[in-house]
C-alpha positions, -999 to +999 in steps of 0.1 A: -514+227-810-520+262-797-554+279-800-558+309-823-554+343-807-584+365-801-591+389-830-585+420-809-551+406-797-541+401-834-555+435-847-547+460-820-545+452-783-539+489-775-575+496-785-589+470-761-567+483-733-579+519-740-615+507-741-610+490-707-594+521-692-623+542-704-648+518-688-628+520-655-628+558-656-666+558-660-670+533-632-649+557-610-672+585-621-703+565-613-690+556-579-683+593-572-718+602-582-734+575-561-712+583-531-720+620-534-757+613-536-756+590-506-736+615-486-759+643-495-791+624-487-778+610-454-751+633-440-757+669-452-775+691-427-812+696-438-821+723-463-848+748-454-870+727-477-886+695-466-870+666-485-844+688-500-815+664-493-834+636-512-842+659-541-805+665-546-791+631-534-813+605-550-809+618-586-771+617-581-774+580-571-797+573-601-773+591-624-743+571-609-761+537-614-771+547-650-736+558-658-722+525-647-747+505-667-742+527-698-704+525-695-705+487-695-729+486-725-706+510-744-675+490-734-692+458-746-703+473-779-668+488-785-651+454-778-672+438-804-664+466-829-627+463-822-628+425-827-646+428-860-627+458-873-658+481-873-657+517-860-664+521-823-698+533-812-706+569-804-722+575-770-740+603-753-727+592-719-706+624-713-735+646-724-760+629-701-737+629-671-726+665-676-762+676-681-774+657-650-747+672-628-755+707-641-792+703-634-788+687-600-762+713-591-786+741-601-813+725-579-789+722-550-780+759-554-816+770-554-824+748-523-793+761-505-803+797-513-839+791-501-826+775-470-805+806-461-832+832-466-842+848-433-878+843-424 
């Protein structure tokens, strides 16, 4: 006797696959943020501001770690929704990551401008 199929396999496997692809895209984004933060904090020449590399790099690392955790949580909630036939969850992941990159980029711009001002 065969075991019954998983509900998402019966209802719509394409939704589960799309959900997984979205998770993997967010994981790539989080790896990019984390890598950029690490490179900035360790490899970039110093700003004219003490600790400037860390002010820019560490928030990117934190944002990358948060994005990975939030992506997994969203994937998990969506899998349950798909299995039970409920609507998928709405998330603010895109808004938070975009806002974080904009704010951190603006800080980097200011620090770079300060570092290039002749004294």
